[in-house]
Z-matrix of the N, CA and C atoms (Angstrom, degrees):
N
C 1 1.429
C 2 1.464 1 112.32
N 3 1.351 2 116.95 1 135.94
C 4 1.481 3 119.72 2 -175.40
C 5 1.499 4 107.67 3 -142.19
N 6 1.322 5 110.80 4 170.50
C 7 1.465 6 116.52 5 165.76
C 8 1.526 7 109.09 6 -145.26
N 9 1.323 8 121.43 7 -143.58
C 10 1.503 9 121.13 8 170.11
C 11 1.620 10 107.17 9 80.34
N 12 1.342 11 112.79 10 30.04
C 13 1.485 12 114.16 11 173.52
C 14 1.495 13 116.33 12 68.66
N 15 1.343 14 116.44 13 18.35
C 16 1.414 15 121.70 14 -178.24
C 17 1.576 16 115.38 15 91.75
N 18 1.220 17 118.43 16 -6.21
C 19 1.420 18 123.73 17 -179.31
C 20 1.538 19 110.53 18 -54.83
N 21 1.356 20 118.98 19 -52.62
C 22 1.425 21 123.71 20 -178.78
C 23 1.449 22 108.83 21 -58.95
N 24 1.294 23 121.22 22 -40.76
C 25 1.492 24 122.44 23 -179.40
C 26 1.437 25 110.74 24 -70.06
N 27 1.313 26 123.23 25 -34.33
C 28 1.393 27 131.33 26 173.13
C 29 1.518 28 111.05 27 -58.34
N 30 1.315 29 117.36 28 -52.07
C 31 1.367 30 122.35 29 179.81
C 32 1.470 31 112.30 30 -68.49
N 33 1.224 32 124.78 31 -35.15
C 34 1.561 33 129.11 32 178.84
C 35 1.556 34 108.67 33 -73.89
N 36 1.196 35 122.71 34 -34.92
C 37 1.462 36 125.24 35 -164.52
C 38 1.568 37 113.13 36 -112.50
N 39 1.356 38 115.82 37 -1.24
C 40 1.459 39 117.45 38 -178.22
C 41 1.590 40 109.49 39 -137.08
N 42 1.277 41 114.84 40 160.15
C 43 1.379 42 123.46 41 176.37
C 44 1.444 43 109.98 42 -84.03
N 45 1.305 44 120.75 43 66.91
C 46 1.447 45 130.04 44 -179.44
C 47 1.558 46 109.93 45 -135.38
N 48 1.324 47 115.80 46 156.17
C 49 1.464 48 120.50 47 172.95
C 50 1.556 49 105.23 48 -111.44
N 51 1.304 50 114.78 49 171.34
C 52 1.482 51 120.43 50 176.96
C 53 1.569 52 107.03 51 -67.51
N 54 1.345 53 119.59 52 -32.18
C 55 1.462 54 118.87 53 174.83
C 56 1.537 55 113.74 54 -64.69
N 57 1.412 56 111.51 55 -38.70
C 58 1.515 57 117.68 56 177.68
C 59 1.606 58 106.13 57 -52.86
N 60 1.375 59 111.96 58 -49.22
C 61 1.505 60 116.98 59 -174.17
C 62 1.506 61 108.91 60 -64.63
N 63 1.225 62 119.59 61 -45.46
C 64 1.463 63 123.64 62 177.86
C 65 1.563 64 108.50 63 -51.29
N 66 1.309 65 111.48 64 -52.93
C 67 1.445 66 119.63 65 -173.92
C 68 1.514 67 111.65 66 -58.40
N 69 1.328 68 110.82 67 -43.72
C 70 1.539 69 121.14 68 -172.83
C 71 1.519 70 105.00 69 -67.51
N 72 1.291 71 116.51 70 -55.62
C 73 1.507 72 117.26 71 -171.41
C 74 1.491 73 119.17 72 -81.60
N 75 1.354 74 116.20 73 0.61
C 76 1.440 75 121.95 74 166.63
C 77 1.479 76 113.82 75 -109.61
N 78 1.353 77 117.21 76 4.20
C 79 1.457 78 122.52 77 178.20
C 80 1.545 79 112.06 78 -65.24
N 81 1.288 80 117.16 79 142.62
C 82 1.469 81 119.99 80 170.46
C 83 1.498 82 118.67 81 -60.14
N 84 1.310 83 113.26 82 -29.57
C 85 1.525 84 126.52 83 -179.01
C 86 1.565 85 106.99 84 -61.84
N 87 1.222 86 117.02 85 -33.41
C 88 1.599 87 121.56 86 -176.61
C 89 1.406 88 108.44 87 -91.16
N 90 1.238 89 121.28 88 -30.82
C 91 1.586 90 123.94 89 -170.34
C 92 1.435 91 112.86 90 -51.85
N 93 1.266 92 119.66 91 -37.55
C 94 1.519 93 120.05 92 -168.47
C 95 1.557 94 105.35 93 -95.30
N 96 1.289 95 125.83 94 0.79
C 97 1.436 96 121.97 95 -176.19
C 98 1.601 97 112.92 96 -75.36
N 99 1.252 98 121.59 97 148.22
C 100 1.367 99 121.13 98 170.34
C 101 1.495 100 110.20 99 -76.72
N 102 1.304 101 117.66 100 165.88
C 103 1.455 102 118.04 101 177.67
C 104 1.574 103 113.54 102 -55.07
N 105 1.283 104 120.26 103 -46.41
C 106 1.397 105 119.51 104 174.68
C 107 1.511 106 117.77 105 -58.33
N 108 1.328 107 115.37 106 -37.01
C 109 1.525 108 119.63 107 175.18
C 110 1.474 109 108.51 108 -67.58
N 111 1.308 110 119.38 109 -42.71
C 112 1.538 111 119.72 110 179.11
C 113 1.540 112 111.36 111 -63.61
N 114 1.222 113 118.50 112 -43.18
C 115 1.426 114 125.00 113 174.06
C 116 1.585 115 107.10 114 -49.51
N 117 1.329 116 114.15 115 -55.72
C 118 1.543 117 118.10 116 -175.04
C 119 1.521 118 109.51 117 -61.27
N 120 1.424 119 116.42 118 -40.28
C 121 1.456 120 122.05 119 -178.73
C 122 1.447 121 110.46 120 -66.72
N 123 1.241 122 118.51 121 -36.58
C 124 1.557 123 127.99 122 -176.90
C 125 1.534 124 103.09 123 -70.74
N 126 1.243 125 121.47 124 -45.24
C 127 1.477 126 121.82 125 -176.63
C 128 1.558 127 112.56 126 -63.73
N 129 1.337 128 119.56 127 -36.81
C 130 1.419 129 121.77 128 169.23
C 131 1.456 130 117.45 129 -69.63
N 132 1.338 131 114.04 130 -39.89
C 133 1.480 132 120.65 131 -178.54
C 134 1.564 133 110.46 132 -65.07
N 135 1.414 134 114.31 133 -49.99
C 136 1.402 135 114.60 134 -179.17
C 137 1.520 136 116.90 135 -71.50
N 138 1.409 137 115.40 136 -36.05
C 139 1.504 138 116.87 137 174.26
C 140 1.534 139 115.28 138 -57.04
N 141 1.323 140 116.86 139 -32.30
C 142 1.445 141 121.03 140 176.85
C 143 1.510 142 109.71 141 -73.47
N 144 1.276 143 124.91 142 -17.52
C 145 1.469 144 128.10 143 -175.04
C 146 1.487 145 115.16 144 -115.86
N 147 1.284 146 114.69 145 8.64
C 148 1.594 147 120.35 146 -174.79
C 149 1.532 148 106.16 147 -66.44
N 150 1.277 149 114.44 148 134.05
C 151 1.463 150 122.50 149 178.45
C 152 1.601 151 105.45 150 -80.97
N 153 1.312 152 115.45 151 146.94
C 154 1.403 153 119.85 152 178.38
C 155 1.494 154 111.46 153 -71.96
N 156 1.367 155 118.53 154 -20.57
C 157 1.464 156 121.77 155 -178.41
C 158 1.591 157 111.58 156 -105.54
N 159 1.394 158 117.21 157 25.61
C 160 1.359 159 122.55 158 177.62
C 161 1.476 160 111.98 159 -49.80
N 162 1.374 161 114.03 160 149.81
C 163 1.496 162 121.75 161 -177.89
C 164 1.567 163 109.39 162 -121.31
N 165 1.283 164 117.86 163 147.44
C 166 1.454 165 118.50 164 174.54
C 167 1.532 166 111.05 165 -64.17
N 168 1.313 167 115.87 166 140.69
C 169 1.497 168 125.08 167 -178.76
C 170 1.452 169 111.69 168 -123.77
N 171 1.192 170 118.19 169 136.31
C 172 1.561 171 123.31 170 178.23
C 173 1.520 172 102.85 171 -120.67
N 174 1.361 173 117.25 172 121.59
C 175 1.469 174 121.14 173 179.13
C 176 1.381 175 110.96 174 -94.02
N 177 1.419 176 118.30 175 132.43
C 178 1.366 177 124.37 176 176.23
C 179 1.563 178 108.27 177 -124.32
N 180 1.343 179 116.83 178 129.80
C 181 1.486 180 118.26 179 178.91
C 182 1.411 181 107.20 180 -153.98
N 183 1.368 182 121.24 181 145.33
C 184 1.393 183 123.49 182 174.18
C 185 1.501 184 116.76 183 -108.67
N 186 1.322 185 112.67 184 1.24
C 187 1.473 186 114.96 185 -176.00
C 188 1.517 187 109.02 186 -85.50
N 189 1.410 188 114.74 187 130.46
C 190 1.368 189 123.56 188 -170.54
C 191 1.590 190 114.30 189 -56.40
N 192 1.332 191 116.27 190 -36.55
C 193 1.561 192 113.81 191 174.30
C 194 1.532 193 109.84 192 -69.05
N 195 1.254 194 122.59 193 -32.02
C 196 1.538 195 122.99 194 178.19
C 197 1.456 196 107.85 195 -65.69
N 198 1.342 197 118.65 196 -48.55
C 199 1.448 198 120.01 197 -175.98
C 200 1.522 199 112.30 198 -65.92
N 201 1.320 200 115.72 199 -33.91
C 202 1.525 201 120.08 200 -179.61
C 203 1.455 202 105.47 201 -70.05
């Protein structure tokens, strides 16, 4: 079980580091994307980095912004 907006799941199940995620989500290239465009870009990004030993993750969070 995880929370943190999916960050823990991304680190567990993909060949990425926390620095990779910082760099990605603060990059100017992603700043202008719509939500739908970012979702599409993320699907491609994470699919290319998926670990073969990925595990199921259930996210739990009570923070209103995370739930939204």
